[in-house]
KOLLO-617229 format. One record per residue (C-alpha): residue number from 1; residue in one letter; x negated, y negated, z. Coordinates in Angstrom, 1 decimal. Example, Ala and Ser with C-alpha at 12.3 -4.5 7.8 and 13.67 -1.06 7.14 Angstrom:
<sites>
<site kekol="1" marlum="a" x="-12.3" y="4.5" z="7.8"/>
<site kekol="2" marlum="s" x="-13.7" y="1.1" z="7.1"/>
</sites>
This chain:
<sites>
<site kekol="1" marlum="m" x="-147.6" y="-135.6" z="-16.5"/>
<site kekol="2" marlum="d" x="-149.1" y="-133.9" z="-19.2"/>
<site kekol="3" marlum="t" x="-152.0" y="-136.8" z="-19.8"/>
<site kekol="4" marlum="s" x="-153.6" y="-135.2" z="-23.0"/>
<site kekol="5" marlum="d" x="-150.3" y="-134.9" z="-24.4"/>
<site kekol="6" marlum="l" x="-149.9" y="-138.9" z="-24.0"/>
<site kekol="7" marlum="a" x="-153.4" y="-139.4" z="-25.1"/>
<site kekol="8" marlum="a" x="-152.6" y="-137.8" z="-27.9"/>
<site kekol="9" marlum="r" x="-149.8" y="-139.5" z="-28.9"/>
<site kekol="10" marlum="l" x="-150.9" y="-142.8" z="-28.4"/>
<site kekol="11" marlum="r" x="-153.8" y="-142.3" z="-30.1"/>
<site kekol="12" marlum="k" x="-151.7" y="-141.7" z="-33.1"/>
<site kekol="13" marlum="g" x="-149.9" y="-145.0" z="-32.6"/>
<site kekol="14" marlum="d" x="-146.8" y="-143.7" z="-31.0"/>
<site kekol="15" marlum="r" x="-145.4" y="-147.2" z="-29.5"/>
<site kekol="16" marlum="r" x="-143.0" y="-145.4" z="-27.0"/>
<site kekol="17" marlum="a" x="-145.9" y="-143.6" z="-25.7"/>
<site kekol="18" marlum="l" x="-147.9" y="-146.8" z="-25.7"/>
<site kekol="19" marlum="a" x="-145.4" y="-148.4" z="-23.8"/>
<site kekol="20" marlum="r" x="-144.9" y="-145.5" z="-21.0"/>
<site kekol="21" marlum="a" x="-148.9" y="-145.9" z="-20.9"/>
<site kekol="22" marlum="i" x="-148.6" y="-149.2" z="-19.7"/>
<site kekol="23" marlum="t" x="-145.7" y="-148.5" z="-17.5"/>
<site kekol="24" marlum="l" x="-148.1" y="-145.4" z="-16.1"/>
<site kekol="25" marlum="v" x="-151.0" y="-147.8" z="-15.1"/>
<site kekol="26" marlum="e" x="-148.6" y="-150.3" z="-14.0"/>
<site kekol="27" marlum="s" x="-147.2" y="-148.2" z="-11.4"/>
<site kekol="28" marlum="a" x="-148.0" y="-148.3" z="-7.7"/>
<site kekol="29" marlum="r" x="-147.6" y="-144.8" z="-6.8"/>
<site kekol="30" marlum="a" x="-150.1" y="-143.1" z="-5.6"/>
<site kekol="31" marlum="d" x="-149.6" y="-139.9" z="-8.0"/>
<site kekol="32" marlum="h" x="-148.9" y="-142.4" z="-10.9"/>
<site kekol="33" marlum="r" x="-152.1" y="-143.7" z="-10.0"/>
<site kekol="34" marlum="a" x="-153.7" y="-140.4" z="-10.7"/>
<site kekol="35" marlum="d" x="-152.1" y="-139.8" z="-13.8"/>
<site kekol="36" marlum="a" x="-153.1" y="-143.4" z="-15.0"/>
<site kekol="37" marlum="v" x="-157.2" y="-142.7" z="-14.3"/>
<site kekol="38" marlum="a" x="-156.6" y="-139.1" z="-16.4"/>
<site kekol="39" marlum="l" x="-155.4" y="-140.7" z="-19.0"/>
<site kekol="40" marlum="l" x="-157.9" y="-143.8" z="-19.1"/>
<site kekol="41" marlum="d" x="-161.0" y="-140.6" z="-18.4"/>
<site kekol="42" marlum="t" x="-159.3" y="-138.9" z="-21.4"/>
<site kekol="43" marlum="l" x="-159.0" y="-142.0" z="-23.7"/>
<site kekol="44" marlum="g" x="-162.8" y="-142.9" z="-22.8"/>
<site kekol="45" marlum="p" x="-164.1" y="-146.0" z="-24.1"/>
<site kekol="46" marlum="t" x="-162.2" y="-148.0" z="-26.7"/>
<site kekol="47" marlum="q" x="-163.7" y="-151.0" z="-28.3"/>
<site kekol="48" marlum="g" x="-161.7" y="-151.8" z="-31.8"/>
<site kekol="49" marlum="a" x="-159.5" y="-154.8" z="-31.0"/>
<site kekol="50" marlum="l" x="-160.4" y="-158.3" z="-31.1"/>
<site kekol="51" marlum="r" x="-159.0" y="-159.9" z="-27.4"/>
<site kekol="52" marlum="i" x="-157.7" y="-163.1" z="-27.2"/>
<site kekol="53" marlum="g" x="-156.9" y="-164.8" z="-24.3"/>
<site kekol="54" marlum="l" x="-154.2" y="-167.8" z="-24.7"/>
<site kekol="55" marlum="s" x="-153.1" y="-170.0" z="-21.7"/>
<site kekol="56" marlum="g" x="-151.7" y="-173.4" z="-21.1"/>
<site kekol="57" marlum="t" x="-149.4" y="-175.4" z="-19.1"/>
<site kekol="58" marlum="p" x="-145.5" y="-174.5" z="-19.4"/>
<site kekol="59" marlum="g" x="-144.2" y="-176.2" z="-21.7"/>
<site kekol="60" marlum="v" x="-146.5" y="-176.4" z="-24.4"/>
<site kekol="61" marlum="g" x="-145.3" y="-173.6" z="-26.5"/>
<site kekol="62" marlum="k" x="-147.5" y="-170.9" z="-25.9"/>
<site kekol="63" marlum="s" x="-144.3" y="-168.5" z="-27.1"/>
<site kekol="64" marlum="t" x="-143.9" y="-170.2" z="-30.2"/>
<site kekol="65" marlum="f" x="-147.6" y="-170.5" z="-31.0"/>
<site kekol="66" marlum="i" x="-148.0" y="-166.5" z="-30.8"/>
<site kekol="67" marlum="e" x="-145.1" y="-166.1" z="-32.7"/>
<site kekol="68" marlum="s" x="-145.9" y="-167.7" z="-35.4"/>
<site kekol="69" marlum="f" x="-149.6" y="-166.7" z="-35.1"/>
<site kekol="70" marlum="g" x="-148.3" y="-162.8" z="-34.6"/>
<site kekol="71" marlum="l" x="-146.6" y="-163.1" z="-37.8"/>
<site kekol="72" marlum="l" x="-149.5" y="-164.8" z="-40.0"/>
<site kekol="73" marlum="l" x="-151.6" y="-161.9" z="-38.1"/>
<site kekol="74" marlum="t" x="-148.9" y="-159.4" z="-39.2"/>
<site kekol="75" marlum="g" x="-148.7" y="-161.3" z="-42.7"/>
<site kekol="76" marlum="l" x="-152.4" y="-160.2" z="-43.5"/>
<site kekol="77" marlum="g" x="-151.8" y="-156.7" z="-42.2"/>
<site kekol="78" marlum="l" x="-153.4" y="-156.3" z="-39.4"/>
<site kekol="79" marlum="k" x="-151.1" y="-154.8" z="-36.1"/>
<site kekol="80" marlum="v" x="-151.3" y="-157.4" z="-33.3"/>
<site kekol="81" marlum="a" x="-150.4" y="-156.3" z="-29.7"/>
<site kekol="82" marlum="v" x="-149.2" y="-159.0" z="-27.4"/>
<site kekol="83" marlum="l" x="-149.7" y="-158.6" z="-23.4"/>
<site kekol="84" marlum="a" x="-147.4" y="-161.5" z="-22.0"/>
<site kekol="85" marlum="v" x="-147.5" y="-162.3" z="-17.8"/>
<site kekol="86" marlum="d" x="-144.8" y="-163.4" z="-16.8"/>
<site kekol="87" marlum="p" x="-145.1" y="-165.1" z="-13.0"/>
<site kekol="88" marlum="s" x="-143.4" y="-163.3" z="-9.9"/>
<site kekol="89" marlum="s" x="-140.9" y="-164.6" z="-7.4"/>
<site kekol="90" marlum="a" x="-143.1" y="-165.6" z="-3.9"/>
<site kekol="91" marlum="r" x="-139.9" y="-164.2" z="-2.5"/>
<site kekol="92" marlum="s" x="-138.3" y="-161.5" z="-4.3"/>
<site kekol="93" marlum="g" x="-141.4" y="-160.0" z="-6.1"/>
<site kekol="94" marlum="g" x="-139.3" y="-160.1" z="-9.0"/>
<site kekol="95" marlum="s" x="-139.7" y="-161.8" z="-12.8"/>
<site kekol="96" marlum="i" x="-137.8" y="-162.6" z="-15.7"/>
<site kekol="97" marlum="l" x="-140.0" y="-161.0" z="-18.2"/>
<site kekol="98" marlum="g" x="-138.0" y="-163.1" z="-20.9"/>
<site kekol="99" marlum="d" x="-140.8" y="-163.0" z="-23.5"/>
<site kekol="100" marlum="k" x="-139.4" y="-160.7" z="-26.1"/>
<site kekol="101" marlum="t" x="-136.2" y="-162.3" z="-26.3"/>
<site kekol="102" marlum="r" x="-138.7" y="-166.0" z="-26.8"/>
<site kekol="103" marlum="m" x="-140.1" y="-163.8" z="-29.6"/>
<site kekol="104" marlum="e" x="-137.3" y="-162.5" z="-31.2"/>
<site kekol="105" marlum="r" x="-139.1" y="-162.5" z="-35.1"/>
<site kekol="106" marlum="l" x="-142.3" y="-161.0" z="-33.6"/>
<site kekol="107" marlum="a" x="-140.9" y="-158.5" z="-31.8"/>
<site kekol="108" marlum="r" x="-138.8" y="-157.3" z="-34.8"/>
<site kekol="109" marlum="d" x="-142.3" y="-156.6" z="-36.8"/>
<site kekol="110" marlum="p" x="-143.3" y="-153.0" z="-37.4"/>
<site kekol="111" marlum="n" x="-146.9" y="-154.0" z="-36.5"/>
<site kekol="112" marlum="a" x="-146.5" y="-155.7" z="-33.7"/>
<site kekol="113" marlum="f" x="-146.3" y="-154.7" z="-30.2"/>
<site kekol="114" marlum="i" x="-145.3" y="-157.4" z="-27.4"/>
<site kekol="115" marlum="r" x="-145.1" y="-155.9" z="-23.7"/>
<site kekol="116" marlum="p" x="-144.3" y="-158.4" z="-21.0"/>
<site kekol="117" marlum="s" x="-145.5" y="-158.0" z="-17.4"/>
<site kekol="118" marlum="p" x="-145.2" y="-159.0" z="-14.0"/>
<site kekol="119" marlum="s" x="-148.0" y="-160.9" z="-12.2"/>
<site kekol="120" marlum="q" x="-147.1" y="-159.5" z="-8.9"/>
<site kekol="121" marlum="a" x="-149.0" y="-162.1" z="-6.8"/>
<site kekol="122" marlum="q" x="-152.4" y="-161.4" z="-8.7"/>
<site kekol="123" marlum="m" x="-154.0" y="-164.8" z="-8.9"/>
<site kekol="124" marlum="g" x="-155.9" y="-166.1" z="-12.2"/>
<site kekol="125" marlum="g" x="-152.8" y="-166.2" z="-14.6"/>
<site kekol="126" marlum="v" x="-153.0" y="-162.6" z="-15.5"/>
<site kekol="127" marlum="a" x="-150.9" y="-158.8" z="-13.8"/>
<site kekol="128" marlum="r" x="-153.2" y="-156.5" z="-11.8"/>
<site kekol="129" marlum="r" x="-153.5" y="-153.6" z="-14.6"/>
<site kekol="130" marlum="t" x="-154.1" y="-156.0" z="-17.8"/>
<site kekol="131" marlum="r" x="-157.2" y="-154.8" z="-18.3"/>
<site kekol="132" marlum="e" x="-156.2" y="-151.0" z="-18.0"/>
<site kekol="133" marlum="a" x="-153.4" y="-152.4" z="-20.7"/>
<site kekol="134" marlum="i" x="-155.9" y="-154.2" z="-22.8"/>
<site kekol="135" marlum="a" x="-157.4" y="-150.6" z="-23.7"/>
<site kekol="136" marlum="l" x="-153.6" y="-149.0" z="-24.0"/>
<site kekol="137" marlum="c" x="-153.2" y="-151.0" z="-26.8"/>
<site kekol="138" marlum="e" x="-157.0" y="-150.6" z="-28.3"/>
<site kekol="139" marlum="a" x="-156.8" y="-146.9" z="-27.9"/>
<site kekol="140" marlum="a" x="-152.9" y="-147.3" z="-30.3"/>
<site kekol="141" marlum="g" x="-155.3" y="-148.9" z="-33.1"/>
<site kekol="142" marlum="f" x="-154.3" y="-152.2" z="-32.7"/>
<site kekol="143" marlum="d" x="-156.6" y="-154.7" z="-34.5"/>
<site kekol="144" marlum="l" x="-156.1" y="-157.6" z="-32.1"/>
<site kekol="145" marlum="v" x="-154.7" y="-158.0" z="-28.5"/>
<site kekol="146" marlum="l" x="-153.2" y="-161.2" z="-27.6"/>
<site kekol="147" marlum="v" x="-153.1" y="-161.8" z="-24.0"/>
<site kekol="148" marlum="e" x="-151.0" y="-165.1" z="-22.7"/>
<site kekol="149" marlum="t" x="-151.3" y="-165.7" z="-19.1"/>
<site kekol="150" marlum="v" x="-149.1" y="-167.4" z="-16.6"/>
<site kekol="151" marlum="g" x="-150.5" y="-170.7" z="-17.5"/>
<site kekol="152" marlum="v" x="-149.8" y="-172.6" z="-14.2"/>
<site kekol="153" marlum="g" x="-153.1" y="-175.0" z="-14.7"/>
<site kekol="154" marlum="q" x="-157.3" y="-174.7" z="-14.8"/>
<site kekol="155" marlum="s" x="-157.4" y="-172.3" z="-12.6"/>
<site kekol="156" marlum="e" x="-156.0" y="-169.5" z="-14.7"/>
<site kekol="157" marlum="v" x="-159.5" y="-168.3" z="-16.1"/>
<site kekol="158" marlum="m" x="-159.7" y="-165.1" z="-15.3"/>
<site kekol="159" marlum="v" x="-158.2" y="-163.8" z="-18.4"/>
<site kekol="160" marlum="a" x="-161.7" y="-165.3" z="-20.0"/>
<site kekol="161" marlum="g" x="-163.3" y="-162.6" z="-18.2"/>
<site kekol="162" marlum="m" x="-161.3" y="-159.5" z="-20.0"/>
<site kekol="163" marlum="t" x="-161.3" y="-161.0" z="-23.6"/>
<site kekol="164" marlum="d" x="-163.5" y="-161.6" z="-26.1"/>
<site kekol="165" marlum="l" x="-162.0" y="-165.5" z="-26.8"/>
<site kekol="166" marlum="f" x="-160.5" y="-167.5" z="-24.9"/>
<site kekol="167" marlum="v" x="-157.9" y="-169.8" z="-26.3"/>
<site kekol="168" marlum="l" x="-156.4" y="-173.5" z="-24.6"/>
<site kekol="169" marlum="l" x="-153.4" y="-174.6" z="-25.5"/>
<site kekol="170" marlum="l" x="-152.3" y="-177.8" z="-25.2"/>
<site kekol="171" marlum="a" x="-149.6" y="-179.9" z="-25.8"/>
<site kekol="172" marlum="p" x="-150.1" y="-184.0" z="-27.3"/>
<site kekol="173" marlum="a" x="-149.7" y="-187.1" z="-25.1"/>
<site kekol="174" marlum="g" x="-149.5" y="-184.8" z="-21.7"/>
<site kekol="175" marlum="g" x="-151.6" y="-187.3" z="-19.7"/>
<site kekol="176" marlum="d" x="-154.7" y="-184.9" z="-19.7"/>
<site kekol="177" marlum="e" x="-156.8" y="-186.1" z="-22.0"/>
<site kekol="178" marlum="l" x="-159.6" y="-187.1" z="-19.7"/>
<site kekol="179" marlum="q" x="-159.5" y="-183.4" z="-18.3"/>
<site kekol="180" marlum="g" x="-161.5" y="-182.5" z="-20.8"/>
<site kekol="181" marlum="v" x="-164.5" y="-184.0" z="-18.7"/>
<site kekol="182" marlum="k" x="-163.8" y="-181.5" z="-15.9"/>
<site kekol="183" marlum="r" x="-165.2" y="-178.7" z="-15.1"/>
<site kekol="184" marlum="g" x="-162.6" y="-174.9" z="-14.7"/>
<site kekol="185" marlum="i" x="-160.9" y="-173.7" z="-17.3"/>
<site kekol="186" marlum="m" x="-161.9" y="-176.6" z="-20.0"/>
<site kekol="187" marlum="e" x="-165.7" y="-174.9" z="-19.6"/>
<site kekol="188" marlum="m" x="-163.9" y="-172.0" z="-20.5"/>
<site kekol="189" marlum="a" x="-161.9" y="-172.6" z="-23.2"/>
<site kekol="190" marlum="d" x="-163.4" y="-171.2" z="-26.5"/>
<site kekol="191" marlum="l" x="-161.0" y="-173.1" z="-28.6"/>
<site kekol="192" marlum="i" x="-158.9" y="-175.7" z="-28.0"/>
<site kekol="193" marlum="l" x="-155.7" y="-175.5" z="-30.1"/>
<site kekol="194" marlum="v" x="-153.3" y="-179.1" z="-29.7"/>
<site kekol="195" marlum="n" x="-149.7" y="-177.7" z="-30.2"/>
<site kekol="196" marlum="k" x="-147.0" y="-179.3" z="-31.4"/>
<site kekol="197" marlum="a" x="-148.7" y="-181.4" z="-33.9"/>
<site kekol="198" marlum="d" x="-145.3" y="-181.9" z="-36.2"/>
<site kekol="199" marlum="g" x="-142.9" y="-184.9" z="-36.7"/>
<site kekol="200" marlum="d" x="-142.9" y="-187.8" z="-34.5"/>
<site kekol="201" marlum="l" x="-145.6" y="-186.2" z="-31.7"/>
<site kekol="202" marlum="k" x="-148.2" y="-185.4" z="-34.8"/>
<site kekol="203" marlum="p" x="-150.1" y="-188.5" z="-34.5"/>
<site kekol="204" marlum="a" x="-150.2" y="-188.6" z="-30.8"/>
<site kekol="205" marlum="a" x="-151.5" y="-184.7" z="-31.2"/>
<site kekol="206" marlum="l" x="-154.5" y="-185.5" z="-33.9"/>
<site kekol="207" marlum="r" x="-155.2" y="-188.6" z="-31.3"/>
<site kekol="208" marlum="t" x="-155.4" y="-185.6" z="-28.1"/>
<site kekol="209" marlum="e" x="-157.7" y="-183.4" z="-30.7"/>
<site kekol="210" marlum="a" x="-159.8" y="-186.6" z="-31.1"/>
<site kekol="211" marlum="d" x="-160.6" y="-186.9" z="-27.4"/>
<site kekol="212" marlum="y" x="-160.6" y="-183.3" z="-26.8"/>
<site kekol="213" marlum="a" x="-163.2" y="-183.0" z="-29.2"/>
<site kekol="214" marlum="g" x="-165.1" y="-185.8" z="-27.7"/>
<site kekol="215" marlum="a" x="-164.5" y="-184.7" z="-24.3"/>
<site kekol="216" marlum="l" x="-166.4" y="-180.7" z="-25.7"/>
<site kekol="217" marlum="r" x="-169.2" y="-182.2" z="-26.9"/>
<site kekol="218" marlum="l" x="-169.8" y="-183.9" z="-23.1"/>
<site kekol="219" marlum="l" x="-170.2" y="-180.2" z="-21.7"/>
<site kekol="220" marlum="r" x="-173.5" y="-178.7" z="-21.2"/>
<site kekol="221" marlum="k" x="-174.2" y="-176.1" z="-24.6"/>
<site kekol="222" marlum="r" x="-173.3" y="-172.1" z="-24.1"/>
<site kekol="223" marlum="p" x="-176.0" y="-169.8" z="-25.6"/>
<site kekol="224" marlum="q" x="-173.2" y="-168.2" z="-26.8"/>
<site kekol="225" marlum="d" x="-171.7" y="-170.4" z="-29.0"/>
<site kekol="226" marlum="p" x="-172.9" y="-171.7" z="-32.5"/>
<site kekol="227" marlum="p" x="-173.3" y="-175.2" z="-33.4"/>
<site kekol="228" marlum="g" x="-169.9" y="-177.0" z="-33.5"/>
<site kekol="229" marlum="f" x="-168.2" y="-174.9" z="-30.6"/>
<site kekol="230" marlum="p" x="-166.3" y="-174.7" z="-28.4"/>
<site kekol="231" marlum="k" x="-164.6" y="-176.9" z="-30.8"/>
<site kekol="232" marlum="a" x="-160.6" y="-178.6" z="-30.9"/>
<site kekol="233" marlum="l" x="-157.8" y="-178.1" z="-33.4"/>
<site kekol="234" marlum="s" x="-154.4" y="-179.3" z="-34.1"/>
<site kekol="235" marlum="v" x="-151.5" y="-176.9" z="-35.0"/>
<site kekol="236" marlum="s" x="-148.0" y="-176.8" z="-35.4"/>
<site kekol="237" marlum="a" x="-146.1" y="-173.3" z="-34.1"/>
<site kekol="238" marlum="l" x="-143.1" y="-175.1" z="-35.2"/>
<site kekol="239" marlum="d" x="-144.4" y="-176.0" z="-38.9"/>
<site kekol="240" marlum="q" x="-146.6" y="-173.1" z="-38.8"/>
<site kekol="241" marlum="t" x="-149.8" y="-175.4" z="-39.7"/>
<site kekol="242" marlum="g" x="-153.1" y="-175.2" z="-38.7"/>
<site kekol="243" marlum="l" x="-152.6" y="-171.5" z="-37.9"/>
<site kekol="244" marlum="a" x="-154.7" y="-170.2" z="-40.6"/>
<site kekol="245" marlum="a" x="-157.6" y="-172.4" z="-39.9"/>
<site kekol="246" marlum="a" x="-157.5" y="-171.5" z="-35.9"/>
<site kekol="247" marlum="w" x="-157.7" y="-167.9" z="-37.2"/>
<site kekol="248" marlum="d" x="-160.8" y="-168.4" z="-39.3"/>
<site kekol="249" marlum="e" x="-162.2" y="-170.4" z="-36.5"/>
<site kekol="250" marlum="m" x="-161.8" y="-167.5" z="-34.5"/>
<site kekol="251" marlum="r" x="-163.1" y="-164.9" z="-36.8"/>
<site kekol="252" marlum="a" x="-166.1" y="-166.9" z="-37.2"/>
<site kekol="253" marlum="l" x="-166.5" y="-167.5" z="-33.8"/>
<site kekol="254" marlum="a" x="-166.6" y="-163.6" z="-33.1"/>
<site kekol="255" marlum="d" x="-169.0" y="-162.7" z="-36.0"/>
<site kekol="256" marlum="w" x="-171.3" y="-164.9" z="-35.0"/>
<site kekol="257" marlum="r" x="-171.5" y="-163.4" z="-31.5"/>
<site kekol="258" marlum="r" x="-171.5" y="-159.8" z="-32.8"/>
<site kekol="259" marlum="d" x="-174.4" y="-161.0" z="-35.1"/>
<site kekol="260" marlum="h" x="-176.3" y="-162.6" z="-32.1"/>
<site kekol="261" marlum="g" x="-175.4" y="-160.2" z="-29.4"/>
<site kekol="262" marlum="h" x="-173.5" y="-161.8" z="-27.2"/>
<site kekol="263" marlum="f" x="-169.9" y="-159.9" z="-28.2"/>
<site kekol="264" marlum="e" x="-171.6" y="-156.7" z="-27.0"/>
<site kekol="265" marlum="a" x="-173.2" y="-158.1" z="-24.7"/>
<site kekol="266" marlum="r" x="-170.1" y="-159.9" z="-23.2"/>
<site kekol="267" marlum="r" x="-168.0" y="-156.3" z="-23.1"/>
<site kekol="268" marlum="a" x="-170.7" y="-154.5" z="-20.9"/>
<site kekol="269" marlum="e" x="-170.7" y="-157.5" z="-18.3"/>
<site kekol="270" marlum="q" x="-166.8" y="-157.8" z="-18.3"/>
<site kekol="271" marlum="a" x="-166.5" y="-153.6" z="-17.6"/>
<site kekol="272" marlum="r" x="-169.1" y="-153.9" z="-14.9"/>
<site kekol="273" marlum="g" x="-167.0" y="-156.9" z="-13.6"/>
<site kekol="274" marlum="w" x="-163.8" y="-154.5" z="-14.1"/>
<site kekol="275" marlum="f" x="-165.8" y="-151.5" z="-11.5"/>
<site kekol="276" marlum="e" x="-166.6" y="-154.4" z="-8.9"/>
<site kekol="277" marlum="d" x="-163.1" y="-155.3" z="-9.1"/>
<site kekol="278" marlum="e" x="-161.5" y="-151.8" z="-8.4"/>
<site kekol="279" marlum="v" x="-164.3" y="-151.4" z="-6.0"/>
<site kekol="280" marlum="r" x="-162.9" y="-154.4" z="-3.9"/>
<site kekol="281" marlum="q" x="-159.0" y="-153.4" z="-4.6"/>
<site kekol="282" marlum="g" x="-159.9" y="-149.4" z="-3.6"/>
<site kekol="283" marlum="l" x="-161.3" y="-150.6" z="-0.6"/>
<site kekol="284" marlum="f" x="-158.4" y="-153.3" z="0.5"/>
<site kekol="285" marlum="s" x="-156.1" y="-150.0" z="-0.4"/>
<site kekol="286" marlum="r" x="-157.9" y="-147.6" z="1.7"/>
<site kekol="287" marlum="l" x="-157.7" y="-150.2" z="4.9"/>
<site kekol="288" marlum="e" x="-154.0" y="-150.4" z="4.2"/>
<site kekol="289" marlum="r" x="-153.9" y="-146.4" z="4.1"/>
<site kekol="290" marlum="d" x="-155.2" y="-145.9" z="7.2"/>
<site kekol="291" marlum="p" x="-152.6" y="-145.8" z="10.0"/>
<site kekol="292" marlum="g" x="-155.0" y="-147.3" z="13.1"/>
<site kekol="293" marlum="l" x="-156.6" y="-149.7" z="10.9"/>
<site kekol="294" marlum="r" x="-153.3" y="-151.0" z="9.5"/>
<site kekol="295" marlum="s" x="-152.2" y="-151.2" z="13.0"/>
<site kekol="296" marlum="r" x="-155.5" y="-153.4" z="14.0"/>
<site kekol="297" marlum="m" x="-155.0" y="-155.5" z="11.2"/>
<site kekol="298" marlum="a" x="-151.3" y="-156.5" z="12.1"/>
<site kekol="299" marlum="a" x="-152.2" y="-157.4" z="15.5"/>
<site kekol="300" marlum="l" x="-155.3" y="-159.4" z="14.7"/>
<site kekol="301" marlum="g" x="-153.3" y="-161.4" z="11.9"/>
<site kekol="302" marlum="a" x="-150.7" y="-162.2" z="14.8"/>
<site kekol="303" marlum="a" x="-154.1" y="-163.8" z="17.1"/>
<site kekol="304" marlum="v" x="-154.5" y="-165.4" z="13.8"/>
<site kekol="305" marlum="e" x="-151.5" y="-166.7" z="13.3"/>
<site kekol="306" marlum="n" x="-151.2" y="-167.7" z="17.1"/>
<site kekol="307" marlum="g" x="-154.5" y="-169.6" z="17.2"/>
<site kekol="308" marlum="q" x="-156.6" y="-167.1" z="19.7"/>
<site kekol="309" marlum="t" x="-158.7" y="-165.6" z="17.3"/>
<site kekol="310" marlum="a" x="-160.4" y="-167.3" z="14.2"/>
<site kekol="311" marlum="p" x="-159.6" y="-166.0" z="11.0"/>
<site kekol="312" marlum="t" x="-163.4" y="-165.1" z="10.3"/>
<site kekol="313" marlum="a" x="-163.8" y="-163.3" z="13.5"/>
<site kekol="314" marlum="a" x="-161.0" y="-161.3" z="13.4"/>
<site kekol="315" marlum="a" x="-162.0" y="-160.2" z="9.5"/>
<site kekol="316" marlum="m" x="-165.6" y="-159.4" z="11.0"/>
<site kekol="317" marlum="e" x="-163.6" y="-157.1" z="13.2"/>
<site kekol="318" marlum="i" x="-161.7" y="-155.0" z="11.0"/>
<site kekol="319" marlum="l" x="-164.7" y="-154.4" z="8.9"/>
<site kekol="320" marlum="n" x="-166.9" y="-153.3" z="11.8"/>
<site kekol="321" marlum="d" x="-163.6" y="-151.0" z="12.4"/>
<site kekol="322" marlum="f" x="-164.0" y="-149.8" z="9.2"/>
<site kekol="323" marlum="d" x="-167.8" y="-148.9" z="9.5"/>
<site kekol="324" marlum="r" x="-167.0" y="-147.3" z="12.4"/>
<site kekol="325" marlum="r" x="-164.4" y="-145.0" z="10.8"/>
<site kekol="326" marlum="e" x="-166.6" y="-144.3" z="7.9"/>
<site kekol="327" marlum="s" x="-169.2" y="-143.2" z="10.1"/>
<site kekol="328" marlum="l" x="-167.3" y="-141.0" z="12.2"/>
<site kekol="329" marlum="d" x="-165.6" y="-139.5" z="8.8"/>
<site kekol="330" marlum="l" x="-169.3" y="-138.9" z="7.4"/>
<site kekol="331" marlum="a" x="-170.5" y="-137.0" z="10.8"/>
<site kekol="332" marlum="a" x="-167.5" y="-134.4" z="10.7"/>
<site kekol="333" marlum="k" x="-168.1" y="-133.3" z="7.5"/>
<site kekol="334" marlum="s" x="-171.4" y="-133.0" z="7.9"/>
<site kekol="335" marlum="p" x="-172.6" y="-129.6" z="8.4"/>
</sites>
C-alpha cells in the first residue's frame, strides 16, 4: 500500500480515503498493521478537532441524540465525524454495525462522516483502535469527533481517557437518580444530559435533571473544571430542544480549559497513556506469537482450569519464561 498517497488524499478530506484508512488501522493482519503504523507516522500529530465522548445506558437514545446534535453542528458549518462502537458477540465475535441505519439523515449530510466499529471484546466501551480512528478523522479536517461508546453501565469510562469532553446521556425516571452520588462513570462526566425531555416524560426529565444537579454538587471539585461544572441539563433529541444550550456549555468548558492550560495537559497525558497501552498490547502480542510461549500458556491455562496451579503463580511462570527468552535473544545478538 502507498501510505504516502493515502495520507495525501486523507489530508484533502477524501471520505473514501478516510474509510479505507480506518479499515486499515482496525485490521489485525501483520502487514496491515505495519502499513497503519507507517500511515500514522506520515500524518504526524493531529490536534485540530474537539473530541467528545458520549456514553449512556442502552435505550437512552444515544443514536437519536447524536443525529439531532450532529445536524445542529453541521447546520453551523462544522464538519462532524461520528465513531460509533457496537458491541461484539461473545460467542461469534460479530457485530450488527447498524448505526448508519439509525442515523439516516446525518449519514446523508455531506459535512458528516459516520463509522461504526466492532468492540471486538475490548473493555471500556470503545474499540481497540478508536484512538487511531480519532487521529485519522482529525487529519481529514473534521472539526468535531463524536465517540459513541457501547454504553453498558458505569464501567464504560475508557472513552474519557481519549476525548476532551465526556458527556453522559441519561433517561428520565430510570430509577437511578441516586447513582449520582456514586463514584465511577458519574465523576468522569463533564456534562450530564437527561434525554427525552418531551411529552409526558418532560416533568420527570426536569426532576431527574434537578436530582443529578444536586448529586454533582456532592462530588469533589476537579481542578480542570470552571465554576458550575460538571453540570446537568435536560434535552430532547426528538424535539431538538436544549441541544444548542448543551453545545454552548461544551464550547464554554473547552474554551476555559484551553485558556487555563488544562486542555493541552490533558491531551499530553492521553498521548502518554496511548503509548503505554500500545506497549502492553505489544508485549502480549509477542507472547502469543512465540510458539513455545503460546504452548506453555496453553499448558498452564489448563493447569489453572483444573485447579492444579494458582492463576498468579502460572502468570509469573510465563513472565519468567519470557524474561529468559529475552535474555537469550540479547545474548545471541551481542558480538
